[in-house]
C-alpha positions, 0 to 999 in steps of 0.5 A: 093143623090149620096150615095143612087144612089150608094147603089141602083146600089149595091143592083141591081148588087148583086140581078142580080148576085144572080139571075144569080147564082140561074138560074144555081143552078135551071137548072136541068140535065136529065139522060135518061134511069136511071130507079128506078124500082117499076114504070109503064110507059104507052104510046099512040103511034101514027104512020102514014103509007101510010097516015093511022094513027094507035094507039097503047098502049105500057106499060113498067112495072118494079118491084123489084124481090121478090127473090133479091132486085138487080133483076127486073122483067121487062114486056113490053106490046103492045096493038093494035086493029086489024081486023081479016084480020090483024092477022098474023105473025106481030101481034104475035111478038109485031107489031114492025116489021110492022113499019118503026120506031123502039120503042127506036128511037121513044122514043129517039135516044140514041145518043140524050139521051147522049147529054141531060145528058150535057145540062141544062134544063131551059127555054131559054136554046139553045145547039148545039150538035156537028153538029147533031143538035141544041136543043132549050128549048122553055117552059114547058108543062103538060102531064099525070099530070106531068110537063116537059120541051119542047125541040125541035131539029133543023137540024144543016144545016137548023135551022128552020127545026125541026127534033124532039120534046120531053117533058122532066121531069128530074125526069123520065127515059123516055120523057113525049112525043116524036115527030119525023118529016121528011120533016116538016111532023110528022112521029110518036109520043109517049105520056105518058098517065099514070105514077105509082110508086109502 
């Protein structure tokens, strides 16, 4: 009977060890802004300004050049509906001068992007970003037919105060969704509505 107990204990320990190794192997890393080319991202952006919500469509289209395989043709498109009174200098230059949050900061602050390249993406992971904040991976979510890890950034001083949330698919160069908060209020959101590879 003792031999059976030892055998069971040994099998259990080996199983737990292999499961632990498997968790490390299955954890994924994310390298933001590592575009493949021949891909198109289409996002819906929601912004709040003076208690008014506005919606903008942003498209990033990256195609390999037919002239040289090391060159890429990149097209940026911003689509919004404006009234006649709103047409003016801001609309002629892409609307980003109007909003307080720059597009790159809304997608992901480049500093946080650097930190993410060091972090294992797996549900339950928690990492402190050198006093800049604490990231917790709380689950997974599907957006635009793709699945990503839900990553929430909290203040280093107040761990219950959320600063940002991203849904990250490690296979894509940009998040599936990004939310920016200020004083627990949503300031802006960008969410993937379509991703294509050519």
